[in-house]
KOLDOLO-247692 format. One record per atom (N, C-alpha, C, CB): residue in one letter; x, y, z. Coordinates in steps of 0.1 Angstrom, whole numbers, plus 5000, padded with zeros to 4 digits. Glycine has a CB too. Example, Ala and Ser with C-alpha at 12.3 -4.5 7.8 and 13.67 -1.06 7.14 Angstrom:
# KOLDOLO-247692
A513249435078/A512349555078/A513249675078/A511349555090/S512849785071/S513749895071/S512950005079/S514149945057/
//
This chain:
# KOLDOLO-247692
M497988734722/M498388834712/M497188894705/M499488774702/D497189024703/D496089094697/D496489104682/D495889234703/F495589054673/F495789064659/F495089174653/F495288924652/N495589294654/N495089414647/N495989444635/N494989534656/P495589524626/P496389554613/P497789594616/P495689654605/S497989674626/S499389724629/S500289604633/S499389834639/N499789504641/N500589394645/N500889304633/N499889314656/I499889284624/I500089204612/I501089274603/I498789184605/E501089404602/E502089484594/E503489464600/E501689634594/A503589464613/A504889444619/A505389304617/A504789474635/L504489204617/L504889064614/L505389054600/L503688974617/K504689124591/K505089124577/K506489184575/K504089204568/D506789294582/D508089354581/D509189264586/D508089494588/L508789194596/L509789104602/L510088984593/L509189044615/L509088934586/L509288814577/L509788854564/L507988744576/C509388964558/C509689004544/C510889104544/C508489064537/G511189164554/G512289264554/G511689394550/G513389214545/D512589494549/D512089634545/D512089634530/D513089744551/E510989674525/E510789694511/E510389844509/E509689604505/D510689894497/D510390034495/D508890054492/D511090084483/E508189954490/E506689964487/E505989994500/E506189834480/Q504990074499/Q504090094510/Q502989994510/Q503490244510/S502689934521/S501689834522/S500289894520/S501689764536/P499389824513/P497989864511/P497289864524/P497289784500/Y497789794534/Y497089784547/Y497389894557/Y497289644553/S498389974553/S498890074563/S497890184566/S500190124558/N496990204557/N495990314558/N494790274567/N495490364545/F494690144570/F493490104578/F493690134592/F493289954576/S492590164599/S492590184613/S492290044619/S491590294618/S492290044632/S491989914639/S490589874637/S492389924654/G489589964634/G488189924632/G487989884618/G487290034636/S486789824616/S486489774602/S485989894594/S485389664603/A486589904582/A486190014573/A485089964563/A487390064566/L484889834563/L483889784553/L482489774559/L484289644548/N481589824552/N480189824555/N479289814543/N479789944564/P477989784544/P477189764532/P477189884522/P475789734536/G477490004527/G477490124519/G478690124510/G477490244527/V479790054513/V480990064505/V480989964494/V482190024514/I480189864495/I480089754485/I479489814472/I479189634489/G479989794461/G479489834448/G480189954442/G478089874450/G481289994448/G482090104442/G481790244447/G481990094428/G481090264457/G480890404462/G479690464455/G482090484460/Q479690594454/Q478590664449/Q478490654434/Q478590814453/K477290644429/K476990644415/K476890784409/K475690554412/E477190794397/E477090924390/E475690954386/E477990934378/M475091064390/M473691094386/M473691194375/M472991154399/A472591184367/A472391274356/A471991414361/A471391214346/P472391514354/P471991654359/P470491664356/P472791764352/P469791764362/P468391784359/P468191834345/P467891894369/N467091794339/N466691824325/N467691774315/N466591974324/A468391664318/A469291604309/A468491514299/A470391524316/K468991504287/K468291414277/K468891274279/K468491464263/I468091184281/I468491044282/I467990964271/I467990984296/E468890884265/E468390794254/E467890664259/E469590764244/A466690634255/A465990514259/A466490394250/A464490524259/K466790284256/K467190164248/K465890094244/K468090074256/V465790064231/V464589994226/V464889844228/V464390024211/N463989774234/N464089634237/N463689554224/N463189584249/R464689514216/R464389444204/R464389294207/R465489474193/P463389224201/P463289074204/P464589004199/P462089014197/S464988914206/S466188834203/S465788714194/S466988784215/K466588664186/K466288554178/K466288424186/K467288534166/N466888434198/N466888314208/N465588314217/N468088324216/D464788414216/D463588414224/D462688294221/D462788544223/I462088234231/I461188114228/I459888164223/I460988044242/W459288274229/W457988324224/W458188474220/W456988314235/Q457388514211/Q457288654208/Q456288724218/Q456888684193/A456388854220/A455588924230/A454088904227/A455889074230/E453688904215/E452288884211/E451788744213/E451988934197/E452688644215/E452288504217/E451988474231/E453288414211/V452388554240/V452188534255/V450788574258/V453288614263/N450088484265/N448788504270/N448788594282/N447988374273/N448488724280/N448488824291/N447088834297/N448988954286/V446888754308/V445688774316/V446088874326/V445188634322/Q445588994325/Q445989094335/Q445489064349/Q445489234330/A446289104358/A445889084372/A444689174375/A447089104382/E443589114379/E442389184383/E442589244396/E441189094382/K441789354399/K441889414412/K441389314422/K440989544412/S441789334434/S441389244445/S439889234446/S441989294458/D439389114446/D437889094446/D437688974455/D437289074432/D436888984465/D436688874474/D435588784471/D436388934488/R434988804459/R433988704454/R434588574451/R433188764442/P433988464455/P434588334452/P434488294437/P433988224461/E435388204433/E435388144420/E434288034420/E436788094415/P433388034410/P432387924409/P432987794406/P431287964400/E432287694409/E432687554405/E432487544390/E431987444413/Y433487494383/Y433387484368/Y433987354364/Y433987604361/E433687314351/E434187184345/E434487214331/E433187064347/I435587174326/I435987184311/I435887044305/I437387244309/L435087034294/L434886914287/L435286934273/L433486854289/Y435586824266/Y435886824251/Y434686754244/Y437286764248/Q434386794232/Q433286734225/Q433686714211/Q431986814226/Q433286594205/Q433486564191/Q432186564184/Q434286434189/R432186614172/R430986604163/R431086474155/R430786734154/V430386374159/V430486244152/V429086214145/V430886134161/G429186134134/G427986094127/G427885944128/G427986134113/T426885884121/T426685744122/T427885664115/T425385704115/E428485724105/E429685664099/E430785654109/E430085744086/D430885744118/D431985734128/D431585634139/D432185874135/V430385634144/V429985544155/V429885394151/V428585594160/Y429285374139/Y428985234136/Y430085174126/Y427685214129/L430585254117/L431485204107/L432985244109/L430985244094/G433185354116/G434585394119/G435285434106/G435385284125/L434485504097/L435085544084/L435985664084/L433985564074/S435785754094/S436585874095/S437885854102/S435785994101/D438785944102/D439985934109/D439985984123/D441086004101/L438786004129/L438686054143/L439085944153/L437286094146/D439785984163/D440085894174/D439485954187/D441585864176/T439685894199/T439085944211/T439986054218/T438785834220/S441086094212/S441886194219/S441286334219/S443286194213/S441686414228/S441186554228/S441686634217/S441586624242/R442786584210/R443286654198/R442286654187/R444586594194/Q441386554186/Q440486534176/Q439086604179/Q440186394173/C438986674191/C437786734195/C437586864187/C437686754210/Q436286894185/Q435987024178/Q435487134187/Q434886994167/D434887094199/D434287194208/D434887184222/D432787174208/L434887294229/L435287304243/L433987344250/L436487404245/I433587254259/I432387284267/I432787324281/I431487154267/L432287434285/L432587484299/L431287494307/L433187634298/K431187414317/K429987404326/K430287484339/K429487264329/I429587584342/I429787664353/I428587664363/I430087814349/K428787624375/K427687614385/K427587744392/K427887494395/L426387804391/L426187934398/L424987934407/L425988044387/P425087874419/P423887864427/P423387994432/P424187774439/N422088014433/N421488134438/N421788254429/N421888164452/T421888234416/T422088334406/T420988334396/T423488314400/R420588454392/R419588464381/R420388494368/R418588584384/F419688454357/F420288464344/F420588614340/F419388404333/K419688704344/K419888844340/K421088904348/K418588914343/D421588844359/D422688904366/D423988854362/D422488874381/I424088774352/I425388714347/I425888794336/I425188564343/G427188824337/G427988894326/G428988794321/G428589024331/L429088774308/L429988674302/L430788744291/L429288544297/D432088734292/D432988794281/D433888684277/D433688924287/V433888654264/V434788544259/V435688604248/V433888434253/D436988584249/D437888614239/D438588484235/D438888724243/P439488484225/P440088354220/P440888274231/P440988384208/Q441388344241/Q442188274251/Q441588274265/Q443488344252/T440588354268/T440088364281/T438588374282/T440688494288/V437988324293/V436588344296/V436488424309/V435788204297/R435688534309/R435488614321/R433988614324/R436088754319/L433688574337/L432288574341/L432188664353/L431888424344/Q431088744354/Q430788834365/Q429388804369/Q430988984361/A429188774382/A427888764388/A427888824402/A427488604389/P426788854408/P426788924421/P427588844431/P425388944426/N427488714431/N428188634441/N429488564437/N427188534446/Y429788574423/Y430888494418/Y431688574408/Y430388364412/K432888534406/K433788604396/K434688494391/K434588724402/L434888484378/L435788384372/L436488444360/L434888264367/T437788434361/T438688464350/T439488334347/T439688584353/L439188274335/L439688144332/L440488144319/L438588044331/P441788124319/P442588104307/P442187974301/P444088114309/L441887964288/L441487844282/L442687754277/L440587874270/P442487624277/P443587534273/P443887544258/P443287394277/H442887584250/H443087604236/H442487734231/H442487484228/A442987784220/A442287904215/A440987864209/A443187974204/V439987954210/V438587924206/V438188024196/V437687914217/L437187994188/L436488084179/L435388154187/L435888014166/D435788264194/D434888334203/D433588384197/D435588444210/K433588424185/K432388474178/K431388374175/K432788554166/Q431788244174/Q430888134170/Q430388054182/Q431688044160/G430688094194/G430288024206/G428888044210/G431188054218/S428387964219/S426987984224/S426987954239/S425987894216/A425988004245/A425787974260/A424287944262/A426288104268/K424087854272/K422787814276/K422687814291/K422387674270/W421587874296/W421287874310/W420187774314/W420888014315/E420487684323/E419587584328/E419087634342/E420187444329/T417887694343/T417387754355/T417287654367/T416087814353/N416787534364/N416487434374/N417787384381/N415687324369/K418887384373/K420187344378/K421187454382/K420887254368/D420787584380/D421687694381/D422987674375/D421887724397/L422887624362/L424087584354/L424187664341/L424087434352/L425387724339/L425587794326/L426487704318/L426287934328/T426087664306/T426887584297/T427287664285/T426087454292/V428687684284/V429187764273/V429887664263/V430287864278/N429487674250/N429987584240/N430887664231/N428787514232/L432087634230/L433087714222/L433787624212/L434087784231/P433687654199/P434487584189/P435987604191/P433987614175/I436787504190/I438187514191/I438787564178/I438887374195/D439687654179/D440387704167/D441487604163/D440987844169/K441187524152/K442087424148/K443387484142/K441487334138/N443387604138/N444587674132/N445587704143/N444187804125/D445187704156/D445987734167/D446687614172/D445287804178/I446187494169/I446787374175/I447987324166/I445687254176/P449187314172/P450287264164/P450087114161/P451587284172/L450687074150/L450586934145/L451586854152/L450686924131/
//
């Protein structure tokens, strides 16, 4: 037996009897009328040319976890095939004799108690005059002929108080950045 819509309609009439209602299936042909173009309610209404459209302002919700200015936006850089240099991030504490021998201050060995962030970048076959370094509170960007580094920092730093030192015999750039203690939550 062939199960097309007209046979199913005849079976329905046989089982349910004659009703005055017209079946919603009576308009279908034997082929499928559903296709991906029918999904979603048909054609959408389009605005006429030169129509004024009101833009909705995206207001921050009170349920947002972060505000827009709190998000660290490291913009995607253009495609660059220079490799990223080998680097190391270290933490440093400023301790005195009272800390080392007597333990009089409240410093402990955790990174939360560190005052400086030390970034050591190895740049083999690079001259000091060819290095470009840009530091902001959240990111370090380094440009060299053979290397490129865009590094989001683990803590906000005081970028204007930092220092950098080039060690020619090791081809090593050491960047010392004070950590912004106001940015670290308690």
